[in-house]
C-alpha positions, 0 to 999 in steps of 0.5 A: 586690196581689190577695190579702187585702190588705196588712194582713191578709197582714201580721198573717197571716205575722207570726203563723201560725207532745182537750185534756188537764189536769193539776193540782198544788197548793201551797196554804195557807190564808189569812184572810177570807171574800173568798178565792176557792175553788181549786175555782172557779179550776179550773173557770173555767180548765178551761172557758175553755182547753178553749173556747179552745184553750189548750195550757197555763196556770199560775196563782197566787192571792194572798188578803190578801197570802198565796199561797192556791194555785198550780196547773198545767194543760194541757201543757208540750209537747203533742206529746210528752204532757208535761204542766205542773206548778207547777215547770215552767220558763216564758219570763217575757217582759216579766214580767221588767220589773216585777221589774227595776223592783223591783230598780231601786227597791232601789238607789233605797232604798240611794241608789245611784240617783236616779230623776231624775238624768240617766242619762249623769251616772252614766257615765264617758264620753258615752252615744253613745260606747258602741257600743250607743248611737252612733245618738244621737250627733246628738240631745242629748235622751239627756242628759234620760233618767232612770230614771224615764223607763225605768221608766214608758216614757216615754224616747221610744225605740221598743219595740226598734230593730229596730222603728223605724217609719222602717225604718232599725233604729236607736235613735232618740228620737221624742219629748221624754223624759217627755212621753208614754207609749210602751212600750219595751224598749230604755228597760228595757235602757238602765237595766240598762246604766247599773245594771251600770255603777254596781254593777259587777255584772251584771243576773243577779248583782243579781236573785239577791242582791236578788230571787231568793234573798230571796224563795225564787225558786230556779227563776229566772234572767235566763239560760238554765240547764242545769237548765231543760233537764229540765223546761221548757215550749215555746210553742204557736202558735194551732193548738197546734203547738210552737214553737222554744224560744229559750235566751237567754244574755245577761240582758235586763231587758225580757224574758230571765227564765225562772221558774216559776209558783211562784217568780213568784207568791212575788215577786208576793205579797212586792210586795203585802205591801210587802216588799223595798222601802221604803213610799215606793218601793212608793208611787212604783211604784204611783202614776200617773207618765204618763197613757196616752191612746193608742188601743192599747199597740201599735204603740208609737209610734202617734199616735192619741189617745183619752180613752176610758180616762180614766174608769178613770184608765189610766196607768203607774206605775214597772214597772206599768200602773195603773188604777181599778176598782170594787174600788179601784185595780189594777196589772197587767203583761202578758208576750208573745212571739211564740214562744208565751208570753202572761202576765198579772198583776193585783193590788189593793194595798188588799186584797192580793189578786192573780193571776198567770197564765202560758200557753205558748199564743198563744191565752192572751191571748183568754181573759184578759178573761173569766178576770179577770172571773170570778175578780176581778169586774173588766174589765181594759183588754183593748182597749188591751192589744190582746186579742182574746176567743176566738170560740166554736166548735161541733162538726161531723160529719166527713161534713159537713167531707168536703163542703168538701175541695177546691181553690177558685179565683178572685182567688186559689186556696186548698186546703181539706183534712181531717186527722185530723178538722180542717179546714185551709186552704192558699193557697201563692201567698199564703204561707200554709201549712196552717192550721186552720179552726175552726167558728163554725157549720156552714158559717162557719169562722175562723183564730185568728191574724187576723180572717179567715172562710171560709164555704162556699155549698151548693146545694139538693142539699147539695153545695158549689159556692163558699166566700167569704173575708172579711178585713177590708173585702175579700171574696173569692169562689172557685169550687170546682173 
């Protein structure tokens, strides 16, 4: 392959798919001198969103267990000029998982579910006899999987069977359950399957009964509702183009929930205050169940290990990730979907402070390291989470940009164009559609969806004769035709 290289192309194809702000506020006073001013939140969020090109974002701030403020910024649909507000419906992605874990712990409190009883013992027939789990019939390790394994991501399953690293798209167990951490939506779905069998209720029915209604989350559901049609956000890609909305009609504990920033912040506040579950169950959720020694959270079954996170005691509890900070223990959860959703939550159980951040932009994660540092004064495990901080850009005069327009050839061929003041790169033979180029300097540009730089080369008279493309360890020099 005489192109950017297989790894670069894989990232590119997988990810390639004037900023306005509005703010609505629902605030209440909270005691204590350490409460962060909402004006400070506004300032930090606006600066970072503008710098990194984050299309839309909402944030909930909790102090001493109480909701201090809930605000919304940017666009729900940028191409329609529709602004976000605090009642805009967002796809919650994996923020559904800790809420489901909370629900499961309520069942533990009731004596309906035991964390350490093998899940198959709750079923009237062996697990592999069910259509969804017939792939497990030749591996008896399914008999040892428990609710605890599902909630702390130690089932041995891949994240999803279609991501099975052997390419078979079958559900397999890759290690002895309980022996190591590997993030898995399949594990959450298995527990949902068993819980629905035990209770005779659907996940949606249970969530409404045990979480949504008790905590005033009237705008949340695990299945798409007709009322969402009038006021839902869309996801946006790295270049702020609107992505297709996926309206999930089947409840999935791992990620089908739709919610609002106001609703999810209510849930997060309730958890920080110890409401809804017993003190023992809350402690279990926030206690390390498995130490994390992987280099990165994804890909989930990678074999690389490290001790670099031992100093912060990075681990997983039940539904939440855990780590130590200078301000005491913290719990967190990410939410990510390639159709334009990137979320983050972090809480501090010792003082009841926390933040809920929802974004409908694939640039959202690029600001979370700095955003949490500015608001909470601690650094999240961003490298393990795979967060790549945004790269600052500069403004370049349109006259300068016009010099770069043209067709460049060499080991591959690319077109550089200028549309509405935005420089774009296109490489049809490589499967690259028109993609925005962002200026780091007047001559050096990058795209946001993968680590790739384009540098234009001028001669003494200021004309441009060639460009170089850097993609990882590969470098290409192309001549302007």
